[in-house]
N, C-alpha and C positions, 0 to 999 in steps of 0.2 A: 504494499499499499504506499502511496506517495504521501509525503508530509510537507507542510509549509509552516515556517516559524518566523513571523515577522510582527513587530510591534511598532506603532507610531504613537507617541505621547507628546502632548504640548501642555506646559504649565510653568510653575516657578520653582526654583531651588528652595529647599527648606533649610539648607545650611551651606556653609562655604565648602567648596570642593577640597577633598583631602588627597593629595598626591603622595604615593609611597612607592618604594621599590618592591617588585614582585619576586623577591628572593634572589637567588644567584644566577638568574637568567639574564639579568641586565635590562629587563623590561620594567616599565613603570605603568602603574594603574592609578587612576583617579576615581575615587568613590564618591557618589553624589546621591541626592534624593530629590524627586520631583513631586510637587503636589498638583494633582489633577482634580478638577472640581466637576461634580455632576449635579444638575439641578433636578430636585424631586419635589412633589407635592406631599405634604405631610397630612395627618388626619383632618386637620382644620382647613385644608386647602391652601395654605400658605406655601409659597415656593421657597425651599431651602437648599443651600449648596452643601453637598456632602462631599468632603475631600477624600481622595484616595492617594495614599503616599506610596511611591514606587521607588525602590533603590535601583541605581544603575551605575555602571562602571564604563570607563572609557580607557582605552590602552594606548600606551606609547605616546605619539605626537598629539593624537586627539586629546588624551588625558592632560598632557602638559599645557596645551592651549586653553583647555577648560580651567585648569588651576590658575592660569595666568590672567584670564579675562573675566571669569564668572564669579560671582559672590552670592550670598544668601539673598533671595528674592529675584534674582535674575530670570527673565523669561526665556525659555529655550524650547526647541522642538527636537526631540530625540527619536531617531530611527535605529531599530536594533533587533535583537532576537532574545527570547526567553532563555534563561540558563538556570539550571538547578544546582545549588551548591549544597554539599553535604559534609558534615564533620561529626566527630564525637567529643562531647564535653561531659565530664563526670559520669562516664560510662553510659551516657544516653546519646543515641544517634539524633542529630538535628539536621534540618534542611531549611534552605531559604531560596525562594524564587526571586530572581532579579533580571534585569535587562542588561545585556552586553551591547553597548552603543556601537554602531557602525557609522553613524552621522549625527552630529550635534550641530544644530543651527542656532546661533546667538540671534534672538529676535529684535533686540533694541540696543544698539550701541549708544553709549553716552548717557545711560541711566545712572542714578546714584550707585556707587559701588563698582561701576565698570570704567574701563579706560576708553577714551574716545576712539582709540586705534584698534578696537576689536575687529576681527575679521567680518566682512559683510557676507562672505560666502559660506555655505555649510562646511563644517570641518568633517571630512570623510575618511574612513580607513583606507579607501583605494584611490584617494585624491593624489595627484602629483604634488611633489614638494613645492614647486613654484607653478601656480595657476597661470594658464595662458591669458593673454590679454583679451578683454571682451571684444566680440566682434562689432563692427560698426553698425549702427541702426539702419534699417532698410528704409529708404525713402519711397513711399508708395507712389508719389507723383512722378518720380524719375524713373520708376521701373516700366519696362515695356511688357504689355500683357502677352505678346507673342513669345516671350522668353520663359513663360511659366511651363514647367516640364509635365504638366498634366492637363 
């Protein structure tokens, strides 16, 4: 049976990112938590926002950029996949479901707690080290309709 594991979340960070070394591998990992709100009506009919807190991690360059530019309250869009961590503590097996981020988009540069030079593009695990210059915008007036390939 085929499977699909993809998560997209948008919300605000609940704490400052925590960058750490991931052991002797030389990799770095940044642990974060995002609050995602859901609006529901209660028994009285009033609409209430119910928060959902989701832990996620970003590895290597993505994690370093998150630790550099993001702070508690920063709005972000996170795309990644679910990952189950398991460990044993005091003889009891423990598990935790979290998101391993593949892309983190900083939604608003220049907010309190952020530096104005935060990347405007999404930070992605498979992005090149130096993004290419953006293409020039197409001028619809200067375009020839006969040049359209369809």
